[in-house]
N, C-alpha and C positions, 0 to 999 in steps of 0.2 A: 468493396464497402473494408474501411480499416479501419482498426483499431490503433489509438496509438492513445491512452493514460499512465500516469503516474495515480498512485493513489496510496494510501493509510487504511487499515481497515481493524474493524475488530467487535468488540458487540456495542451494542450503543449507549452504554455508559459512559464509557473508555471512553469512547470517538466525541462525546456530548463535551466533557472534562477538557478535555481537547479544548473543542471550538469557546467554550467559555475561558479560557488563556492567550487564545491567539487572535488576531485583528480577522485575519483574514483567511483563516479554517471555515469552511465550511460543510456541515451536516448534509451528508445523503441517504436518507434509513434506506433499508435495504429489508428482507427477509425474514429470519429466523433469531430478529433483536441484535441481527448487525447492522452498521454501516460502518457509513465512509471517510474523507476528505483528501479532495481533490488537493497534491500536493503543487497546485497550480505557481507560476512564477510568482505575484504577486508570495505566501506563502511560501517558496522555497527560501526568495531573497530575505524573507524577516526570518527564518531559522537561521539563516547563513551569516546575518547580522547581529541578531541580539545570539545566536550560542559562539559563535567568531573560533571556530577551531581551523590550526586549521591542516588543508584537505594535503592528508599522504595520496590520492585519486589511488587505492587499492581494488577495488572492484572495475574496471572497466566496461564490461559490460554493461552495468548499470550503471548509468550517468550520475543519477542525480543524488545520489546516498554516496553522499560526503563525507565525515569524520561530521558535520557536525549534522547533519541530519541524523549520520548513526547514534549521537549525543542526546540530540532529540526521540528517536523512541527510544533507547536503554531508557531516559527518563519518565516518558510514558509508558514504558512498558511493567513500570516497579507492580508489581505484585496485578496484574494480568500481560494478556497477549493479545498482541500486535502482528502485521504484515504492514511489506511494504511493495508495494509490487510496479514494475513497469512493462508495460505494451504496447509494442508497436507493431503490429502487421498492415498488411494492403495486399490485396487480392492475391489471401488467400497465404502470403510468402510475410515470413518477419520471426519476429522476437517478444519472450516475455522473459523476464526474472523477476527476480524477489529474494527477499529476507524475513523468519519468522524470529518474532522478538515477547521474550517470555521470564520473568520476571527480575526486568532489569538487562538482562544482556537478554545478547543475539543467538539463540537458541539452533538453527538451522536456517545452513545462506553463508553465504550472498547465493543462491543458481539460477541458472541460463538451463534456458532449452525446452526442448518439447511437454508441454506436460505438466510444468513446476509449478502454476497459480493456483489447478486445482488442486494439488498436493501441499502448498504452503494453506492452502483452504480449509480442506480438509486437519495439516496437525491445529487449526485453531478451532477447528471441533465443527464447520461445517459439514451435514448430514445431507446425500445427495439428495436429490426426486426419481423415485422410477427410470430410468431411460434420458434423463438429463445429470449431467458430470457438475460441479461446486460452484464452476464457472456459472453455467445457467441457470442454476437451480436459485441462485443469489441474484440472476438479472442480471448482472452485471455487463451482457453484449449490449445493454443496451443505451452503455455512456461509450459512443464510439470516441469521440475528444470531450475531453475535460471542458470545455464554453460551454456542454450540457445539466452542468449543476443544476 
């Protein structure tokens, strides 16, 4: 079984405000009043066209965390918190990476490696359930790819 997503996660009200301003952003509700938006190809292209920043390719382990996407995340994290994650797993092997944004700044990351997504979710405030990590507590395992929106 594989897991390959690119997503922005935050409190539901913050994610809703993004979806109200972006035609290709669709909110997926999660437990604990969190929500996510998949950074699908349409939303990525929309951000790249409207923000239109030169990409310096600073983060080779995060293929879609371009300068335009960083600017977008900084803008939408003003007065809020957001995380950006990328996962690419198949058969138990793969990568995970992401960054934490708060009050218009990238406060943590970008980081990659085992446990990165759970650490970012913890920074966001996700409270894990007994015997579950933060990833499983939010049910992110249900979204093995971005077509399951």
